[in-house]
All heavy atoms as an XYZ file, in Angstrom:
970
protein
N      88.067    130.496    113.702
C      87.972    131.890    114.043
C      88.581    132.087    115.428
O      88.205    131.387    116.363
C      86.503    132.321    114.019
C      86.305    133.757    114.381
S      84.567    134.271    114.467
C      83.966    133.870    112.877
N      89.464    133.025    115.546
C      90.077    133.321    116.835
C      89.024    133.869    117.786
O      88.087    134.540    117.363
C      91.195    134.343    116.650
N      89.154    133.582    119.056
C      88.147    134.015    120.021
C      88.037    135.537    120.081
O      87.006    136.062    120.448
C      88.459    133.439    121.394
O      89.725    133.891    121.825
N      89.090    136.251    119.708
C      89.046    137.705    119.730
C      88.444    138.273    118.449
O      88.108    139.449    118.393
C      90.454    138.270    119.924
O      91.275    137.890    118.825
N      88.311    137.456    117.428
C      87.762    137.920    116.158
C      86.242    138.034    116.269
O      85.593    137.264    116.972
C      88.131    136.963    115.037
N      85.701    139.001    115.552
C      84.254    139.171    115.520
C      83.634    138.177    114.548
O      84.236    137.804    113.558
C      83.903    140.584    115.061
C      83.991    141.631    116.126
C      83.537    142.950    115.565
C      82.561    143.614    116.493
N      82.070    144.879    115.953
N      82.422    137.784    114.831
C      81.663    136.950    113.906
C      81.215    137.812    112.732
O      81.152    139.033    112.833
C      80.459    136.367    114.637
N      80.895    137.177    111.623
C      80.520    137.903    110.410
C      79.197    137.386    109.864
O      78.997    136.181    109.721
C      81.607    137.767    109.323
C      82.921    138.371    109.807
C      81.160    138.417    108.021
C      84.090    138.120    108.881
N      78.310    138.314    109.558
C      77.071    138.040    108.825
C      77.235    138.704    107.464
O      77.655    139.860    107.382
C      75.840    138.605    109.556
C      75.556    137.793    110.819
C      74.621    138.629    108.640
C      74.409    138.329    111.664
N      76.903    137.989    106.397
C      77.055    138.531    105.046
C      75.685    138.659    104.394
O      74.932    137.683    104.303
C      77.968    137.635    104.189
C      79.324    137.455    104.868
C      78.136    138.236    102.788
C      80.226    136.437    104.192
N      75.367    139.869    103.939
C      74.114    140.162    103.260
C      74.361    140.101    101.749
O      75.133    140.886    101.217
C      73.623    141.562    103.633
C      73.482    141.865    105.129
C      73.126    143.328    105.332
C      72.462    140.952    105.772
N      73.700    139.186    101.068
C      73.902    138.999     99.634
C      72.881    139.801     98.830
O      71.687    139.752     99.123
C      73.793    137.519     99.264
C      74.839    136.642     99.912
C      76.255    136.907     99.436
O      76.442    137.603     98.425
O      77.183    136.395    100.086
N      73.345    140.514     97.809
C      72.468    141.354     96.996
C      71.876    140.629     95.792
O      70.743    140.869     95.419
C      73.223    142.597     96.491
C      72.361    143.561     95.701
C      71.214    144.119     96.521
O      71.423    144.712     97.564
N      69.978    143.909     96.068
N      72.659    139.749     95.160
C      72.193    139.151     93.907
C      72.628    137.697     93.783
O      73.552    137.255     94.444
C      72.700    139.945     92.708
S      74.486    140.086     92.619
N      71.916    136.998     92.928
C      72.265    135.625     92.603
C      72.702    135.552     91.151
O      72.185    136.285     90.308
N      73.642    134.684     90.860
C      74.167    134.554     89.498
C      73.773    133.199     88.920
O      73.746    132.196     89.608
C      75.668    134.745     89.523
C      76.012    136.151     90.014
C      77.430    136.524     89.750
C      77.689    137.959     90.151
N      77.754    138.167     91.581
N      73.508    133.206     87.622
C      72.964    132.037     86.945
C      74.014    131.049     86.455
O      73.762    129.857     86.435
C      72.095    132.484     85.760
C      71.284    131.351     85.176
O      70.986    130.376     85.853
N      70.922    131.478     83.924
N      75.179    131.517     86.058
C      76.155    130.641     85.402
C      77.418    130.454     86.236
O      77.697    131.214     87.137
C      76.533    131.220     84.037
C      75.354    131.279     83.094
C      75.749    131.858     81.758
C      74.516    131.904     80.865
N      74.762    132.610     79.631
N      78.160    129.405     85.878
C      79.448    129.172     86.505
C      79.439    128.074     87.551
O      80.386    127.942     88.321
N      78.400    127.273     87.584
C      78.310    126.192     88.567
C      79.037    124.965     88.032
O      78.504    124.205     87.236
C      76.839    125.870     88.873
C      76.130    127.046     89.488
C      75.433    127.954     88.710
C      76.213    127.278     90.855
C      74.801    129.049     89.274
C      75.591    128.365     91.430
C      74.886    129.248     90.629
O      74.274    130.334     91.206
N      80.280    124.781     88.461
C      81.133    123.711     87.948
C      81.304    122.558     88.935
O      81.603    121.447     88.542
C      82.504    124.277     87.574
C      82.425    125.319     86.488
C      83.754    125.972     86.231
C      83.583    127.091     85.214
N      84.719    127.941     85.119
N      81.150    122.826     90.211
C      81.374    121.819     91.244
C      80.122    120.973     91.461
O      79.005    121.463     91.365
C      81.744    122.490     92.565
C      82.983    123.356     92.488
C      84.245    122.565     92.224
O      84.374    121.452     92.756
O      85.095    123.063     91.475
N      80.318    119.706     91.784
C      79.204    118.838     92.140
C      78.908    118.993     93.625
O      79.809    119.249     94.416
C      79.553    117.384     91.836
C      79.610    117.075     90.382
S      79.818    115.302     90.145
C      79.977    115.256     88.374
N      77.638    118.805     93.979
C      77.289    118.859     95.388
C      77.561    117.499     96.038
O      78.085    116.579     95.380
C      75.843    119.327     95.594
C      74.787    118.332     95.121
O      75.118    117.162     94.832
O      73.617    118.744     95.038
N      77.219    117.348     97.299
C      77.520    116.128     98.048
C      76.832    114.888     97.462
O      77.294    113.775     97.654
C      77.117    116.299     99.510
N      75.754    115.099     96.721
C      75.027    113.973     96.106
C      75.438    113.740     94.657
O      74.859    112.907     93.968
C      73.523    114.233     96.176
S      72.879    114.274     97.854
N      76.427    114.501     94.183
C      76.900    114.343     92.813
C      76.114    115.127     91.784
O      76.316    114.968     90.578
N      75.208    116.016     92.233
C      74.429    116.837     91.304
C      75.283    117.948     90.728
O      76.047    118.595     91.433
C      73.211    117.435     92.010
C      72.455    118.420     91.156
C      71.625    117.974     90.131
C      72.583    119.775     91.375
C      70.936    118.884     89.336
C      71.893    120.688     90.587
C      71.064    120.237     89.566
N      75.148    118.171     89.444
C      75.822    119.266     88.743
C      74.804    119.869     87.782
O      74.264    119.160     86.936
C      77.035    118.731     87.972
C      77.776    119.781     87.235
N      77.528    120.065     85.922
C      78.743    120.632     87.630
C      78.332    121.047     85.525
N      79.070    121.398     86.555
N      74.497    121.166     87.894
C      73.490    121.757     87.021
C      73.854    121.628     85.537
O      75.012    121.813     85.166
C      73.470    123.229     87.426
C      74.143    123.296     88.739
C      75.081    122.133     88.806
N      72.848    121.331     84.730
C      73.040    121.204     83.287
C      73.630    122.498     82.724
O      73.128    123.591     82.985
C      71.695    120.923     82.612
C      71.794    120.713     81.121
C      70.442    120.464     80.474
O      69.478    120.144     81.182
O      70.373    120.599     79.249
N      74.717    122.368     81.999
C      75.361    123.526     81.393
C      75.978    124.487     82.392
O      76.334    125.606     82.032
N      76.080    124.073     83.644
C      76.637    124.962     84.670
C      75.733    126.126     85.002
O      76.169    127.107     85.597
N      74.443    126.017     84.612
C      73.475    127.095     84.843
C      72.442    126.676     85.872
O      72.039    125.512     85.925
C      72.723    127.425     83.562
S      73.673    128.277     82.329
N      71.971    127.640     86.603
C      70.880    127.413     87.533
C      69.572    127.248     86.752
O      68.856    126.275     86.925
C      70.795    128.587     88.507
S      69.638    128.361     89.846
N      69.293    128.203     85.869
C      68.091    128.178     85.014
C      68.536    128.430     83.574
O      69.049    129.507     83.275
C      67.100    129.275     85.419
C      66.639    129.207     86.835
S      65.577    127.781     87.070
C      65.504    127.741     88.843
N      68.343    127.466     82.700
C      68.821    127.594     81.320
C      68.239    128.818     80.619
O      68.908    129.431     79.791
C      68.512    126.317     80.527
C      69.306    125.081     80.955
C      68.817    123.844     80.201
C      70.798    125.284     80.737
N      67.009    129.193     80.942
C      66.379    130.345     80.294
C      66.462    131.617     81.133
O      65.872    132.625     80.785
C      64.920    130.030     79.963
C      64.079    129.765     81.215
O      64.661    129.458     82.280
O      62.845    129.871     81.134
N      67.190    131.563     82.231
C      67.219    132.696     83.156
C      68.243    133.757     82.801
O      69.205    133.508     82.078
N      68.035    134.970     83.329
C      69.010    136.040     83.123
C      70.328    135.725     83.838
O      70.369    134.896     84.748
C      68.336    137.268     83.726
C      67.323    136.742     84.679
C      66.905    135.399     84.157
N      71.384    136.395     83.435
C      72.723    136.173     84.000
C      72.747    136.421     85.510
O      73.379    135.695     86.257
C      73.732    137.084     83.306
C      75.142    136.966     83.832
C      75.781    135.604     83.567
O      75.442    134.954     82.565
O      76.602    135.189     84.394
N      72.023    137.455     85.949
C      72.046    137.858     87.354
C      70.664    138.373     87.728
O      70.001    138.999     86.908
C      73.106    138.939     87.524
C      73.121    139.662     88.827
C      74.241    140.671     88.923
C      73.977    141.861     88.048
N      74.864    142.983     88.278
N      70.252    138.109     88.966
C      68.997    138.661     89.475
C      69.297    139.370     90.792
O      69.900    138.796     91.693
C      67.923    137.582     89.698
C      67.651    136.799     88.410
C      66.627    138.237     90.207
C      66.688    135.635     88.596
N      68.876    140.625     90.871
C      69.047    141.435     92.080
C      67.838    141.251     92.992
O      66.709    141.181     92.517
C      69.146    142.918     91.716
C      70.280    143.273     90.788
C      71.558    143.621     91.513
O      71.508    143.971     92.710
O      72.608    143.539     90.868
N      68.077    141.231     94.277
C      66.985    141.218     95.235
C      66.300    142.578     95.227
O      66.949    143.614     95.023
C      67.518    140.932     96.642
O      66.479    141.038     97.593
N      64.994    142.582     95.442
C      64.286    143.856     95.564
C      64.660    144.554     96.869
O      64.435    145.749     97.014
C      62.759    143.645     95.511
O      62.380    142.749     96.549
C      62.327    143.103     94.164
N      65.234    143.823     97.798
C      65.710    144.416     99.054
C      67.093    145.003     98.793
O      67.978    144.320     98.282
C      65.776    143.366    100.176
C      64.381    142.820    100.460
C      66.407    143.957    101.439
C      64.365    141.598    101.333
N      67.267    146.261     99.125
C      68.553    146.912     98.923
C      69.463    146.568    100.105
O      69.419    147.194    101.159
C      68.372    148.420     98.801
C      69.656    149.116     98.413
O      70.743    148.706     98.808
N      69.527    150.181     97.651
N      70.266    145.522     99.898
C      71.131    145.037    100.976
C      72.218    146.048    101.343
O      72.651    146.094    102.494
C      71.763    143.702    100.593
C      70.757    142.586    100.438
S      69.966    142.205    101.999
C      69.479    140.532    101.711
N      72.651    146.843    100.378
C      73.686    147.842    100.683
C      73.148    148.900    101.635
O      73.814    149.286    102.596
C      74.206    148.481     99.398
C      75.458    149.290     99.611
C      76.099    149.675     98.304
C      77.521    150.127     98.526
N      78.204    150.376     97.255
N      71.924    149.348    101.392
C      71.288    150.306    102.299
C      71.087    149.676    103.667
O      71.359    150.295    104.700
C      69.937    150.775    101.714
O      70.195    151.449    100.484
C      69.208    151.702    102.665
N      70.632    148.441    103.664
C      70.445    147.702    104.913
C      71.761    147.638    105.693
O      71.813    147.937    106.884
C      69.940    146.296    104.587
C      69.572    145.396    105.728
C      68.277    145.867    106.385
C      69.397    143.977    105.231
N      72.821    147.264    104.997
C      74.150    147.141    105.597
C      74.596    148.469    106.212
O      75.167    148.505    107.302
C      75.118    146.669    104.514
C      76.561    146.803    104.827
C      77.282    146.116    105.761
C      77.491    147.662    104.171
N      78.600    146.495    105.725
C      78.747    147.450    104.751
C      77.380    148.587    103.137
C      79.885    148.132    104.343
C      78.502    149.261    102.720
C      79.745    149.033    103.334
N      74.318    149.573    105.521
C      74.732    150.889    106.018
C      73.920    151.340    107.231
O      74.403    152.124    108.040
C      74.581    151.937    104.913
C      75.598    151.811    103.810
C      75.353    152.861    102.744
C      76.381    152.771    101.636
N      76.139    153.776    100.580
N      72.687    150.849    107.340
C      71.772    151.353    108.369
C      71.729    150.559    109.661
O      71.044    150.963    110.598
C      70.348    151.438    107.802
C      70.216    152.541    106.779
O      70.984    153.484    106.761
N      69.221    152.411    105.921
N      72.405    149.408    109.705
C      72.308    148.604    110.926
C      73.682    148.289    111.502
O      74.683    148.272    110.794
C      71.535    147.292    110.700
C      72.207    146.431    109.641
C      70.097    147.550    110.348
C      71.595    145.060    109.498
N      73.683    148.035    112.790
C      74.880    147.526    113.449
C      74.411    146.602    114.565
O      73.341    146.797    115.137
C      75.749    148.658    114.002
O      75.062    149.333    115.026
N      75.209    145.602    114.806
C      74.888    144.611    115.825
C      76.130    144.421    116.685
O      77.224    144.202    116.155
C      74.475    143.269    115.170
C      74.237    142.211    116.220
C      73.251    143.457    114.295
N      75.963    144.508    117.983
C      77.094    144.366    118.896
C      77.705    142.966    118.781
O      77.008    141.960    118.812
C      76.628    144.620    120.327
C      77.769    144.642    121.322
C      77.297    144.941    122.733
O      76.261    145.589    122.904
O      77.984    144.491    123.665
N      79.034    142.935    118.596
C      79.766    141.679    118.573
C      79.770    140.947    117.246
O      80.373    139.887    117.124
N      79.065    141.501    116.247
C      78.999    140.842    114.934
C      79.222    141.880    113.840
O      78.558    142.917    113.824
C      77.639    140.141    114.722
C      77.402    139.070    115.790
C      77.552    139.534    113.332
C      76.057    138.374    115.709
N      80.159    141.599    112.950
C      80.355    142.454    111.780
C      79.346    142.061    110.716
O      79.078    140.878    110.505
C      81.771    142.287    111.207
C      82.819    143.003    112.029
O      82.474    143.955    112.752
O      83.996    142.612    111.939
N      78.816    143.056    110.040
C      77.892    142.800    108.940
C      78.553    143.306    107.667
O      79.061    144.419    107.625
C      76.537    143.482    109.188
C      75.928    142.927    110.475
C      75.605    143.271    107.993
C      74.671    143.616    110.926
N      78.538    142.463    106.646
C      79.219    142.754    105.378
C      78.212    142.674    104.242
O      77.334    141.811    104.231
C      80.365    141.745    105.142
C      81.429    141.891    106.226
C      80.981    141.913    103.767
C      82.509    140.836    106.162
N      78.363    143.550    103.264
C      77.561    143.548    102.041
C      78.332    142.794    100.963
O      79.539    142.969    100.819
C      77.316    144.996    101.598
C      76.754    145.132    100.220
C      75.416    144.865     99.977
C      77.563    145.529     99.172
C      74.896    145.002     98.696
C      77.049    145.665     97.891
C      75.710    145.398     97.657
N      77.638    141.962    100.198
C      78.298    141.177     99.151
C      77.430    141.095     97.903
O      76.199    141.112     97.982
C      78.576    139.761     99.676
O      79.011    138.911     98.627
N      78.099    140.982     96.759
C      77.417    140.778     95.481
C      77.809    139.431     94.864
O      77.589    139.203     93.686
C      77.739    141.913     94.517
C      77.263    143.274     95.025
C      77.421    144.362     93.999
N      76.680    144.101     92.789
C      75.360    144.288     92.626
N      74.645    144.739     93.621
N      74.781    144.026     91.476
N      78.396    138.538     95.669
C      78.816    137.242     95.141
C      78.748    136.185     96.232
O      79.622    136.096     97.082
C      80.232    137.334     94.577
C      80.650    136.077     93.834
O      79.897    135.076     93.845
O      81.731    136.093     93.234
N      77.704    135.358     96.176
C      77.521    134.304     97.178
C      78.345    133.066     96.846
O      78.289    132.075     97.561
C      76.036    133.936     97.280
N      79.129    133.116     95.763
C      79.923    131.957     95.353
C      79.107    131.073     94.429
O      77.884    131.120     94.417
N      79.763    130.286     93.632
C      79.036    129.439     92.679
C      78.869    128.031     93.225
O      79.351    127.065     92.664
C      79.763    129.362     91.336
C      79.869    130.624     90.587
C      78.508    131.231     90.297
N      78.642    132.386     89.457
C      79.135    133.538     89.859
N      79.547    133.687     91.092
N      79.236    134.536     89.025
N      78.147    127.934     94.321
C      77.891    126.615     94.879
C      76.465    126.611     95.411
O      75.602    127.330     94.898
C      78.946    126.280     95.947
C      79.047    124.805     96.272
C      79.307    123.861     95.287
C      78.868    124.360     97.563
C      79.390    122.511     95.587
C      78.958    123.013     97.874
C      79.218    122.088     96.883
O      79.290    120.761     97.191
N      76.187    125.876     96.420
C      74.811    125.695     96.880
C      74.170    127.017     97.319
O      73.002    127.256     97.040
C      74.757    124.640     98.004
C      75.159    123.286     97.407
C      73.374    124.565     98.630
C      75.387    122.197     98.423
N      74.915    127.890     97.981
C      74.345    129.158     98.449
C      73.838    130.002     97.280
O      72.688    130.437     97.268
C      75.371    129.949     99.259
S      75.846    129.148    100.788
N      74.690    130.244     96.303
C      74.308    131.083     95.170
C      73.221    130.406     94.333
O      72.291    131.057     93.857
C      75.528    131.408     94.302
C      75.392    132.723     93.552
O      74.411    133.452     93.773
O      76.287    133.025     92.754
N      73.328    129.111     94.151
C      72.330    128.363     93.388
C      70.950    128.501     94.045
O      69.951    128.809     93.382
C      72.735    126.887     93.298
C      71.837    126.054     92.421
C      72.128    125.878     91.077
C      70.701    125.439     92.935
C      71.307    125.112     90.258
C      69.871    124.680     92.129
C      70.179    124.524     90.786
O      69.357    123.772     89.988
N      70.893    128.299     95.349
C      69.641    128.408     96.089
C      69.093    129.825     96.027
O      67.895    130.046     95.824
C      69.857    127.994     97.559
O      70.357    126.658     97.583
C      68.586    128.082     98.370
N      69.981    130.815     96.185
C      69.560    132.212     96.165
C      69.037    132.585     94.786
O      67.976    133.199     94.660
C      70.716    133.108     96.591
C      70.346    134.545     96.862
C      69.098    134.899     97.333
C      71.265    135.562     96.670
C      68.764    136.218     97.603
C      70.957    136.878     96.939
C      69.699    137.200     97.401
O      69.383    138.497     97.662
N      69.757    132.210     93.737
C      69.318    132.528     92.381
C      67.938    131.915     92.115
O      67.043    132.589     91.594
C      70.321    132.035     91.329
C      69.912    132.436     89.932
C      70.324    133.649     89.386
C      69.082    131.628     89.165
C      69.926    134.029     88.120
C      68.672    132.005     87.901
C      69.099    133.208     87.375
O      68.695    133.590     86.120
N      67.759    130.650     92.460
C      66.468    129.989     92.231
C      65.355    130.703     93.005
O      64.251    130.901     92.485
C      66.549    128.517     92.628
N      65.634    131.123     94.233
C      64.640    131.845     95.029
C      64.298    133.187     94.392
O      63.119    133.566     94.324
C      65.161    132.069     96.449
O      65.374    130.846     97.095
N      65.308    133.902     93.921
C      65.072    135.177     93.241
C      64.304    134.977     91.939
O      63.404    135.748     91.599
C      66.408    135.885     92.962
C      67.147    136.414     94.189
C      68.599    136.738     93.840
C      66.439    137.628     94.770
N      64.650    133.933     91.209
C      64.017    133.631     89.924
C      62.522    133.344     90.120
O      61.674    133.965     89.490
C      64.721    132.434     89.279
C      64.199    132.028     87.928
C      64.665    132.646     86.771
C      63.264    131.001     87.807
C      64.193    132.257     85.517
C      62.794    130.603     86.557
C      63.267    131.242     85.419
O      62.805    130.851     84.188
N      62.220    132.413     91.003
C      60.821    132.039     91.225
C      60.045    133.076     92.030
O      58.825    133.144     91.949
C      60.729    130.661     91.886
C      61.109    129.549     90.943
C      62.246    128.790     91.165
C      60.349    129.282     89.813
C      62.608    127.774     90.295
C      60.709    128.276     88.931
C      61.829    127.522     89.181
O      62.191    126.533     88.310
N      60.751    133.892     92.807
C      60.110    134.926     93.616
C      60.113    136.294     92.967
O      59.792    137.285     93.621
N      60.508    136.366     91.694
C      60.569    137.653     90.984
C      61.368    138.705     91.746
O      60.957    139.853     91.873
C      59.157    138.165     90.677
C      58.412    137.243     89.740
O      58.955    136.785     88.736
N      57.173    136.940     90.076
N      62.503    138.282     92.291
C      63.400    139.198     92.993
C      63.070    139.398     94.460
O      63.805    140.069     95.172
N      61.985    138.825     94.914
C      61.566    139.017     96.310
C      62.097    137.881     97.171
O      61.371    136.969     97.560
C      60.057    139.133     96.395
C      59.529    140.364     95.650
C      58.068    140.592     95.884
N      57.796    140.949     97.258
C      57.798    142.189     97.738
N      58.056    143.189     96.945
N      57.527    142.417     99.014
N      63.392    137.948     97.441
C      64.064    136.962     98.288
C      65.286    137.623     98.912
O      65.752    138.659     98.434
C      64.480    135.745     97.464
N      65.769    137.019     99.965
C      66.981    137.511    100.623
C      67.830    136.313    101.005
O      67.312    135.226    101.253
C      66.627    138.321    101.864
N      69.143    136.530    101.033
C      70.055    135.470    101.457
C      71.075    136.074    102.408
O      71.708    137.077    102.100
C      70.765    134.834    100.260
C      71.405    133.523    100.602
C      70.718    132.333    100.429
C      72.683    133.473    101.130
C      71.295    131.116    100.770
C      73.272    132.269    101.468
C      72.579    131.083    101.281
N      71.204    135.441    103.560
C      72.105    135.923    104.601
C      72.997    134.772    105.034
O      72.507    133.735    105.481
C      71.309    136.434    105.823
C      70.316    137.520    105.415
C      72.260    136.936    106.903
C      69.321    137.870    106.510
N      74.308    134.959    104.883
C      75.258    133.984    105.428
C      75.412    134.291    106.910
O      75.626    135.437    107.293
C      76.638    134.137    104.768
C      76.698    133.654    103.370
N      76.915    132.341    103.039
C      76.584    134.317    102.202
C      76.936    132.213    101.733
N      76.736    133.397    101.201
N      75.298    133.262    107.744
C      75.440    133.456    109.189
C      76.608    132.633    109.718
O      76.939    131.588    109.168
C      74.141    133.086    109.947
C      72.993    133.992    109.535
C      73.769    131.635    109.732
N      77.231    133.114    110.779
C      78.348    132.364    111.369
C      77.827    131.161    112.147
O      76.668    131.144    112.574
C      78.996    133.388    112.306
C      77.863    134.276    112.713
C      76.979    134.365    111.502
N      78.677    130.168    112.365
C      78.267    129.036    113.195
C      78.133    129.481    114.654
O      78.780    130.442    115.085
C      79.404    128.034    113.021
C      80.581    128.857    112.617
C      80.046    130.032    111.862
N      77.291    128.786    115.391
C      77.173    129.079    116.818
C      78.468    128.690    117.520
O      79.122    127.714    117.150
C      75.995    128.309    117.419
C      74.615    128.677    116.876
C      73.544    127.820    117.547
C      74.315    130.149    117.069
N      78.835    129.485    118.509
C      80.066    129.249    119.258
C      79.919    129.917    120.622
O      78.862    130.455    120.943
C      81.258    129.849    118.503
O      81.129    131.262    118.443
N      81.000    129.911    121.396
C      80.961    130.601    122.683
C      80.725    132.094    122.494
O      80.049    132.731    123.295
C      82.257    130.361    123.458
C      82.372    128.957    123.981
C      83.668    128.769    124.761
C      83.775    127.333    125.238
N      85.034    127.072    125.926
N      81.299    132.663    121.420
C      81.140    134.100    121.191
C      79.884    134.441    120.383
O      79.417    135.577    120.403
C      82.374    134.674    120.496
O      82.547    134.065    119.227
N      79.333    133.463    119.674
C      78.106    133.672    118.895
C      77.062    132.673    119.401
O      77.009    131.534    118.959
C      78.335    133.466    117.374
C      77.045    133.712    116.614
C      79.441    134.345    116.863
N      76.276    133.143    120.339
C      75.249    132.276    120.915
C      73.988    132.325    120.055
O      73.809    133.248    119.234
C      74.894    132.729    122.338
O      74.319    134.040    122.270
C      76.131    132.739    123.245
N      73.120    131.364    120.244
C      71.841    131.355    119.518
C      71.063    132.631    119.823
O      70.442    133.222    118.927
C      71.031    130.117    119.898
N      71.140    133.098    121.056
C      70.434    134.317    121.440
C      70.986    135.537    120.705
O      70.221    136.332    120.150
C      70.524    134.523    122.961
C      69.689    135.686    123.437
O      68.468    135.691    123.164
O      70.253    136.598    124.078
N      72.313    135.685    120.684
C      72.903    136.862    120.023
C      72.687    136.820    118.510
O      72.388    137.839    117.889
C      74.394    137.004    120.350
O      75.145    135.949    119.782
N      72.796    135.627    117.923
C      72.564    135.508    116.485
C      71.094    135.762    116.165
O      70.769    136.455    115.187
C      73.000    134.132    115.983
C      72.914    133.906    114.480
C      73.715    134.941    113.701
C      73.403    132.491    114.140
N      70.207    135.249    116.997
C      68.777    135.488    116.802
C      68.430    136.965    116.854
O      67.657    137.467    116.030
N      69.014    137.678    117.808
C      68.768    139.124    117.919
C      69.314    139.870    116.704
O      68.688    140.809    116.205
C      69.377    139.672    119.208
C      68.604    139.272    120.442
C      69.257    139.762    121.718
C      68.463    139.290    122.923
N      69.123    139.621    124.190
N      70.490    139.456    116.219
C      71.076    140.088    115.037
C      70.172    139.876    113.824
O      69.885    140.818    113.067
C      72.468    139.522    114.763
N      69.703    138.641    113.636
C      68.821    138.349    112.506
C      67.487    139.076    112.640
O      66.931    139.549    111.641
C      68.613    136.844    112.370
C      69.858    136.084    111.914
C      69.632    134.577    112.006
C      70.277    136.485    110.515
N      66.990    139.214    113.861
C      65.757    139.962    114.072
C      65.932    141.422    113.645
O      65.076    141.987    112.955
C      65.338    139.891    115.539
C      64.048    140.613    115.824
C      63.653    140.525    117.293
O      64.495    140.356    118.172
N      62.361    140.631    117.553
N      67.059    142.026    114.006
C      67.349    143.404    113.611
C      67.390    143.525    112.087
O      66.806    144.444    111.507
C      68.700    143.855    114.214
O      68.609    143.797    115.635
C      69.079    145.248    113.769
N      68.065    142.593    111.438
C      68.186    142.612    109.977
C      66.812    142.444    109.318
O      66.447    143.193    108.409
C      69.166    141.510    109.510
C      70.589    141.869    109.950
C      69.090    141.309    107.998
C      71.584    140.730    109.832
N      66.046    141.486    109.783
C      64.735    141.211    109.174
C      63.778    142.381    109.375
O      63.029    142.749    108.456
C      64.159    139.888    109.714
C      65.008    138.723    109.191
C      62.692    139.728    109.319
C      64.771    137.398    109.886
N      63.814    143.009    110.535
C      62.956    144.178    110.763
C      63.310    145.314    109.801
O      62.421    145.998    109.287
C      63.051    144.640    112.217
C      62.355    143.724    113.235
C      62.660    144.175    114.663
C      60.856    143.664    112.989
N      64.595    145.507    109.535
C      65.011    146.526    108.558
C      64.546    146.157    107.148
O      64.155    147.023    106.376
C      66.524    146.723    108.591
C      67.013    147.577    109.723
C      66.489    149.006    109.667
O      66.484    149.637    108.581
O      66.072    149.516    110.726
N      64.598    144.870    106.814
C      64.093    144.426    105.511
C      62.607    144.731    105.389
O      62.139    145.201    104.349
C      64.318    142.928    105.327
C      65.735    142.530    105.087
S      65.800    140.724    104.911
C      67.546    140.489    104.736
N      61.868    144.444    106.438
C      60.429    144.693    106.411
C      60.117    146.192    106.279
O      59.153    146.573    105.613
C      59.765    144.115    107.664
C      59.742    142.591    107.725
C      59.256    142.116    109.097
C      58.898    142.010    106.606
N      60.946    147.030    106.900
C      60.786    148.473    106.718
C      60.932    148.860    105.265
O      60.169    149.644    104.727
C      61.802    149.247    107.573
C      61.485    149.306    109.034
C      62.544    150.124    109.754
C      62.404    150.025    111.260
N      63.486    150.736    111.946
N      61.939    148.289    104.601
C      62.135    148.554    103.165
C      60.921    148.111    102.364
O      60.459    148.826    101.475
C      63.369    147.840    102.628
C      64.659    148.552    102.835
C      65.779    147.920    102.037
O      65.572    147.286    100.996
N      66.992    148.095    102.517
N      60.412    146.939    102.671
C      59.250    146.428    101.944
C      58.038    147.345    102.163
O      57.261    147.573    101.237
C      58.908    145.008    102.397
S      60.148    143.803    101.908
N      57.889    147.889    103.354
C      56.805    148.815    103.644
C      56.956    150.102    102.866
O      55.971    150.668    102.386
N      58.198    150.586    102.695
C      58.452    151.794    101.927
C      58.093    151.607    100.461
O      57.633    152.533     99.806
C      59.928    152.204    102.048
C      60.302    152.712    103.420
C      61.807    152.903    103.600
O      62.560    152.744    102.621
O      62.212    153.197    104.725
N      58.295    150.401     99.930
C      57.971    150.129     98.534
C      56.477    150.244     98.280
O      56.045    150.667     97.224
C      58.423    148.715     98.145
C      59.900    148.567     97.982
C      60.287    147.127     97.648
O      59.411    146.289     97.375
O      61.496    146.844     97.652
N      55.661    149.861     99.261
C      54.213    149.860     99.089
C      53.635    151.262     99.161
O      52.555    151.517     98.672
C      53.563    148.981    100.160
C      53.846    147.529     99.942
C      53.066    146.697    100.938
N      53.812    145.465    101.152
C      53.905    144.840    102.286
N      53.286    145.287    103.338
N      54.607    143.733    102.390
N      54.300    152.169     99.858
C      53.762    153.528    100.046
C      53.835    154.341     98.792
O      54.524    154.149     97.877
C      54.517    154.224    101.176
C      54.244    153.568    102.507
C      55.071    154.171    103.635
O      55.799    155.155    103.408
O      54.991    153.643    104.737
């Protein structure tokens, strides 16, 4: 990443069950290329990431909304979390720490995002 480029945080909306063709570092490959053989094709998070994305901004970091975490460890982990959590999970891709993305700035960005998620969860209960 060029030093003038902004860091990127990606908010994932859903996890997908099929299409896992690559092996992980330990040689694991899901049976049938599926995360859960009996699971639905896609599971949406109960958190509306698109609304979250529209409502927040963080200085020095771009925030992006996504519906595809890729068919590797990220999507597999997210799908399993959504499956076992009945949709009550979130997945956020974060940039690596660098001179332009310090632990403090990334922590503050994640705090802003998580507080907005909690607001959504509070609205659901009302």
